[in-house]
C-alpha positions, -999 to 999 in steps of 0.1 A, spaced: 396 337 -123 376 347 -93 351 322 -79 320 343 -81 284 330 -76 274 348 -108 299 352 -136 290 377 -163 300 374 -199 292 397 -228 260 379 -239 251 357 -209 256 352 -172 264 320 -153 251 312 -119 276 287 -104 268 287 -67 259 251 -59 275 232 -88 307 214 -77 329 228 -105 329 266 -108 334 287 -139 371 284 -147 397 290 -174 396 254 -186 359 256 -195 364 290 -212 393 277 -232 374 247 -245 342 266 -252 361 292 -272 385 268 -290 364 238 -302 352 237 -338 315 244 -339 308 253 -375 284 228 -391 274 211 -359 236 207 -355 235 184 -325 260 190 -296 264 171 -264 282 186 -234 293 157 -210 296 169 -174 280 202 -182 283 216 -147 269 252 -148 264 249 -185 293 273 -194 306 254 -224 271 247 -238 263 285 -235 295 294 -253 288 270 -281 252 283 -284 266 318 -288 291 307 -314 268 285 -335 233 299 -341 219 267 -355 231 240 -330 208 223 -305 230 217 -274 222 192 -247 241 191 -214 242 161 -190 256 158 -155 253 134 -126 252 163 -101 216 174 -94 228 208 -82 247 213 -115 217 204 -136 195 228 -116 219 257 -122 225 247 -158 188 248 -165 186 282 -148 215 295 -169 201 281 -201 166 295 -195 181 329 -187 202 330 -219 192 344 -253 194 308 -266 169 290 -242 151 273 -271 183 255 -282 196 245 -248 186 217 -225 200 199 -195 194 164 -181 204 146 -150 222 116 -166 252 93 -163 272 92 -195 281 56 -188 245 46 -195 234 75 -217 220 71 -252 208 103 -268 214 93 -305 241 107 -327 259 140 -322 280 162 -345 301 174 -316 307 159 -282 325 182 -258 337 176 -223 359 192 -196 363 158 -180 374 147 -146 412 143 -146 427 139 -112 432 101 -116 455 99 -86 460 119 -55 439 127 -25 402 130 -30 385 161 -17 360 156 10 330 169 -9 312 141 -27 299 163 -56 334 176 -61 347 140 -61 324 132 -90 333 164 -109 371 162 -105 380 126 -103 376 95 -125 355 78 -99 324 77 -121 336 82 -157 370 70 -168 389 86 -197 385 54 -217 348 52 -211 344 89 -221 362 84 -254 347 50 -261 311 61 -256 317 94 -274 331 75 -304 300 54 -308 277 84 -304 293 105 -332 275 113 -363 294 108 -396 321 135 -397 315 142 -360 341 154 -336 351 150 -299 366 180 -281 382 177 -246 407 195 -224 431 176 -202 462 182 -181 495 174 -199 502 146 -175 476 124 -192 488 129 -228 502 94 -231 470 79 -217 449 98 -242 471 88 -271 469 51 -261 431 54 -260 431 69 -295 450 39 -309 428 14 -291 395 31 -301 404 39 -337 402 77 -331 423 102 -351 438 134 -337 426 164 -358 439 192 -336 461 195 -305 469 228 -287 494 230 -259 483 256 -234 509 275 -214 496 294 -184 524 320 -184 550 328 -210 581 308 -200 563 283 -178 557 246 -188 525 237 -206 497 227 -182 467 218 -204 461 201 -238 431 208 -260 422 178 -282 399 175 -312 393 139 -322 375 122 -351 368 86 -361 395 71 -383 428 86 -394 434 124 -393 461 148 -403 470 165 -370 474 203 -367 494 212 -336 497 246 -321 504 264 -288 486 290 -268 500 311 -240 474 326 -216 494 354 -200 527 372 -203 554 376 -176 534 405 -162 504 381 -158 483 402 -182 463 382 -207 483 376 -240 470 390 -273 463 354 -285 443 346 -255 423 378 -258 417 371 -294 404 336 -286 381 347 -258 373 382 -269 337 375 -278 330 364 -242 349 383 -215 336 417 -205 360 445 -215 
């Protein structure tokens, strides 16, 4: 996906010039995949440009969606994107650290979290915060989310496959159940690269599935086009 300053979708546009993390496939996947029906209060942790929050606002006409981020540039652009969207009255953005955030109870907490736990840190400080677990660990994200869920609430996140065991250990430690798990393959025949998780408090009957983004010719697969068809321009 091209790194454009303004990315145009069918019903909204996303300015992502100064925010550390640009519009990307991970955010589009999570925003299109997560269950939004019945959610009235939604929290987007690490909202960045506000992409996922905007997608949820499009999919659920009743939800109030609040995005938080520790990057002042991200919040500035998220507010611009929210105010410019058809759902400005239901979207809000706040400069806040989830480690210390308390916004009440939410029906859905969604996050495209930092996941490069190891490896070389990039030089840009904002990008460090956005892509590494220097400020919000996986354990902290799931633990705080668990305690902020309304009854029957859900947590939806996307991670690389390399942290699957770490996530599963957190679920056991925190008393979270795995409701849905989708393994995402970037290209037909290639190994899975991402995992989409939907979590609830307590036990859950897990529904597992797979999703392949593109075929051998690199064209989007029918299943990916079906998932994202309400968003991408034709």
